[in-house]
N, C-alpha and C positions, 0 to 999 in steps of 0.2 A: 423195768422188768423183772420183777423178784425172781430171787435163785439161777437167773444167766451168769455164767462166768465172764464178768466184763470182759477180760483179758481176752478171752472166747470172740466174744464180740466184735469189738473192734478190731481185729484181725482179721477177721471172714469179709467183714462190711469194706474192710480197705481194699481187698482184693478184685473184689466186682463192685464196679461204675457202671449203670444202666443208662443215664442221661447227662451228661455235660453240655457247658456254653465255652466256645471257644472262640476267637479272633483270626481271620483269616485275612492275609495281605500278597498280592499277586507281587509279581518284580516290573518296578516301571521300564517302560521300553527304551534304549536309549536313542539319545539324539543324533538324528542326521548332521551330517560334515558341510558345512560350506569352505568348500575347496575351490582352488584351479590349479589346472596343470603347467607347471614351471618347470621346461624344459629350454635345454642349449639350441637356439635355433628353430624354436617355435613359441614364438612371440605370444599368439592367443590362443592356447592349447587347450581355453574351455572348461567350462566348472566339470570336477571329478570328486565331490565330495561323495562318500558312501554311506549307507543306510545307518541306521543306529538297529539295533540286537535287538527281537520281541524278548517282552521282558516272559517268566517261566510262569506259569499255574500254579494254583494248589488242586492236586485232585487228588478224592478219598479213594480208596479202592477195597472191595469186599475181601478181605482174609480169612478163610477158615480156620489155621492157626491163631485167629484171636476169640477170647472168650469173654470181653467185658471192656469197657473204655478206658482202665485205668490208668491207660499212659496219659491222659488226656484231664485226670481229675486236681494235676497241680501246675502243668503248665498250660496256660492257655494263648497263647500269640505265637504263631507260625506264618513266616513270611517267604517267599518264595525268591529266586535271583533274578536280579535284575538286568537288562541287556545292558551290553556296552555301547559306548557310542561309537559312530560311525567316524574314519579315517578319509585323507586325502589320500587320492590314486583308487580310487572307486574300493577303497579294503570300507566292506561293511562291519559294523560292530555282532560281535557272537551275542545267539540268543542266552537269554539264563535259563536256568537248567529247574525243571519243574519239582516242584514237591510234593511227594508222595507221601500220603497220609493212611496207613492201614486201618481199618475198620472192623468190628465183625460184622460175620453175615445176619442180615437182619435190623441192619445199622436205618434208620429212617434218619430225613437231613433238612429242617429247616432254617430257613433265613430270621433272625431277630429283628427288631425295632431297636436300635442302638441307643435310645434314650428308656425305654419301659423293658425291653429285654423279653417281650412277646414274641410271639411267633408270627410271622406276615404271610408267608407262602409258604411252601410245600417244595422244596427243590430236586428230592428224588427219593429213594427207598431201593438201598441193594442188600439182594436178596438173593445173586447168587456168585459162587467163587469169579474172582477176578474183575466183578462189575467196576466200572470206572464213574466218577461224577466229577466235572470240572465244576469245585464250587467257586475260584475267584479265576477268571482270566487274565493271563499275564497283559499286559500294555504293548500294545502297536508300537515300532520302533521307526523314530522319524524319517520320513523323506532326505537325503541329501539333494543339493541343489542342483544337479543333473534333471530330478524330476520338474523342475520349473521352468524349461528351456520352452519358450513358442516359439512362432515364428518371429516377432519382433521382441522378446526377450533371450536375448542370446546370451545372456552374462548373468542371471541371478542371483542378485548377492543376498541370498538369504536361503536355508533351511529348517525343517521342523524340530521340533523339539519330542522329545520319546512321550507318549502318553502312559499316565500314570495306572500302574495295576489295580483291579477292583481289590477290593476291601468290605467286609464286613463281619457282623457277628453270625454266628451260626450254631442249633441247635442239634447235636446228635442226641438221639435215643434207640436204645438197643431195646429191642425184642427178640424173646430166645427165638430160635427157629426149631421146634420142636415138632415131631408128628403126633404125638400122643401128652396133653398133658395132665396130670394128677390134681384135684382140686377136691377140697374138705374143708373141715372145722377143723383149729388147731390141738393135734395130739392123738390124729386116728391113723396112725401110722403111716402118712405118706412116703416119708425118707427111708424107713424101712423096706415098703414094700418096692421102690427103684431101687434098693440096694439086693434086693433078694429075685428083680427082673433083671439085672445089669450089670457090668462092670465099676457103677458109678458107687461110691464109699461118703455118702453125706454123713453128718452130724448127727447122732442121735441119741436122743434122752429122754427120760422120762416126764420132762417139762413143757407148759405150753410154749408154744414159738423158738422152739429150739433150733427151727431150719430162721434164717435171718436172710438168705439170698436164694433164688432161684437156682437149680441145678439137674445136672442134664446126666442122662445117663443111655446104654447106648446098648439094643436089646437083641441078642441074637437068638436066631430060632433054628431050626434044619429048612423051614419055606422061608422066611422073613427076616430083614436086618430094619432096623427102627429105632426111633430116637423119641426118648419120654423124659417128659420135664417135671421134678418136683417143684409145685410152685407152695410157696409159703402159705401158712392157713389162713383161711377167711374167716371173717366175724359179720354177722348182721350189721348190713351199713354199710359194707364195705364198697359197695359201690357210690357212696357219696362219702368216699374216704376216710370212714373211720378205721381204725388201726393203721396196718401195712396195705389196705386196700387197693389205691389207687397205682401205687408204687409195683404192684405184684400182679394186676388182674392186668396190664395191660403184654404181660407175655402170653398171655392164652391167645389171645387175638387168631397167632397165625397156625395155631394147632388142627390139625385134622380131625382130632377126635379126642371129645372130654372126657373122662375119669372120672368118673364122681365115687371119691372113698369115703364110706362109714364107718364108725368103729360100733361094731357089735357088741360091745361089753357096756357101753355108754359113757364108760371112760368113769374118771373119781367124780366129772358132777349130775353123772345119771343121765346124761342126755336123751333123749331117744333120737334114734339115729333116721326115723322117716323124717321126722319133724325137720334135723339136720340137713336133708336131702333137698326139703322144700324149701330151706332157706340159703342153701345155694342154688339153685335154681332160679330165685328171684334173684339173689345179685347180679348173676353171670346177665339174666336178661336184662335188667335193667342199667347194667354197665353197657352191653352192646346185644341187642333184641337179635342181631344177625347168630349172636352167639348158640342161640336156643336151637339153629338149625342144622348145626354141626350134630353128626353123628357121636352119640353118647353111649356110656357104658355105667353102669352103679355094680362098684364094687362093695362087699362087706368084709373088713379087714376084722382080725383075732377072732377067727373062729375056734381056734384051738382052747381057748379060755371056756369055765364051764358055764352052764346056764347061759348062753348063747342061744340056743334053738327057734326062740320064740322070734327073738329081736329078727335075726337071720328070716324067718319066714315071712315076717310081716315088711321088710325091705323086698324081698324076693316079690310080694304080692306087689305092692307097689310099682317095683322097675317096670312088670309085666302091664300094669295098667299104662302105663306110661311108652311102650313097646322097646322097652331097652334092655338090651343082653345082661344078663345078671352073673354074679360070678362071687361065691363066697372060698374066702382065702385067708391063711396065715401067715403073715412074711415071715413072723417066726421061723414056723416050720417048715414052711415052703408047701404046702397044702393050697390044692387049687390055681397054684403061680404059673404052671406049665399052660394046660388052657388056658388060663387067662391071656400068655403072653401070644400062643396062636392066634389067638379070637383079634387080639389086636392089632397084631400084623395082617389079618387079612382086611381089616375094616380099614388101615391105613393103607394098604396098596390099591385099595379098589378107590377111595380117597385121591393119593396120585393120578391116579390113571385119570380120572377125572377132570381134574384141577392140571393134568398135561394138555388134555382135548380142549379145555378151557383156554388155554395161553395159545394152542396152535389157531383158534379162532377167533383171537383179536391182538391186535398189535400188542405188547411190552410198554405200558407204564413209563418203564425207564426211558425205551426211543421217543417216547410221546415227549417225553421233558427234555431231551436234551439233542434232539434232532438240530443239525448247523444249519442257519440260512442258509441260504443259496444264492440269494440277491440283497439289494441294496431295501434297508427299509421304505415301506410304500407310502410311509407319511416323514418325511427327513425332518420335521420339527411341529411344536403347537405353542399359537401364540394366545396370551393372557394379558388382561388388563391386570397391571400392580401398583394401586395407589395414583401421580401423575402418570406414571410409564406403562411400559410394559415388559413383558417377560416373556423371551424365546427360549424355549426345551426342546431336545431332541437329542439321542444319542450321539447323531453324524453334526449337526453345530457343534455340540459340547465339547466333541473331539476335535474340533477345527480350532477352537479356540483356545483350547487347552496345549496345543501344539504349536500356538503362534508367538513367534516371538514379537513380543509389543514394544520392545525397545528398536526393530527394523522396522522403519516406515515402508519400505519394499514389501514384507512379510503381511503389514496389516493391509495395503493395499490389494494384495493377492487375497486376504480372508475377502474383503469387501468383495469383489469378482466376484467370488465364490456364492456367498450369500446371495447376489443377485444373479447368479446360473438359475439358483434351485426356488428362487420367489420369494425370498425373506422381502425385499423392498416393494414388489405388489402386494402382499400379501398385509404391509404394515400399511400400505396405503388403503387399499381397498378397506382396512379395518378403522378408518379415520385416524391416524400418526400424522402427527403435523410436524413442522421442521421444529425442530428444539426437544422434541421430544425425549426424553429417556427409554433407551432400549439397554435394558439387561439379560447376560446369557452366562449361568452360574453368576462368579462376583464381579463379571467386567462387564461398567456400563458405558454408551458410546451414545451420541445422541444422532436422531435420524434425520438426514436431509434431505429425505425424498427417491425416488427411484434413478437409477443410473443408467445409460444408455450402454451396452457391454460393447467393444472395442473388438478389435482382431485376438486381444486373447480370452477371447471368452469359450473359445473352445475346450473339450470336457484336458483337464491335465492325466496325467501318465497315473 
């Protein structure tokens, strides 16, 4: 990038980060306590082990004071606090504190494959101030031994271990939350126009690609307040990733109004502003066809320069063909900027009203993603062949396995009775499992011995 002051480029980019990968780890749950009441004159006090505390969760919170993801540029691992273990005398462990990670408005969150670091699931989209997203839920604390008392098991000599907290790699991607986005070829004067319209003071110079990062400006008129974004210059082929295209086209996705800025002078290269308008239209439609449906405004800039009348007339005629509002302005002198600000404000507020009505008519995507479950899984486990043995999977049974003390025979026997209760033995028998077949759950393997009859301990535990 010839002519760009390298020190300024590095400094500017260092303060703006719009995509990062981070690893989050929720806190583990504390272990339940194995304890029996011991007091003078109370020979059989019974079990009194307290439950372990729940681990803290990792929570993202949309913070309007954050303008980029730079906080996560160099630190990539974040962990919440673990729960403490239960104690005797029914003293429950303390829950771990949640870890709160603030992110800018407009941050999309995706789960990543730990091996390829490619997105595998959309987790949420934080677009409102204060919106919260639990990306890693803390592990549940284990039950103390009083929970396993039954009519025939009066003194259970086991307790549950704590559940490990969830951990995963996630991608945070910020998309600017602007009402109007200024787009155009390099050096058409977008940064100067944002400065003329708002209180923003972006870097302005006479060489291409002066703007290395998107910037926002707050515009205020007598009737309207809104935000404009100065998006770095696009080039032909940007939608396919040429130049800085993919890095910055995403910042246009959330805007209500697209403002096409062309240079009435043709710049040093003698470009045709009407042709530039067609190129930008093509790039936006290629990147996201929905952008072509947004309200669009055409602005011819630098009309204070001599011999621009013919180019302005041609751009205006093309804008009228496209049925788009047209404005001739000079960011340098301020000519035409006032009417442009007022007209953009009217368009923005009209779009805001339409979007507000659309949100009122349908459920928020955030709520759809993060509505909590209110009952147990309809399918507690799945069973499939794995080599010569069998693989059991399912959130519920995997949690039971993790929380079982495998060195305690009574705890293992209790786990087997739980499996029988939810139909694991019957499912294996129906699938054709034979005595001695290996059955695997997570990293634990055991031999299948056929269905067992439920005894009096088969009732649901607390």
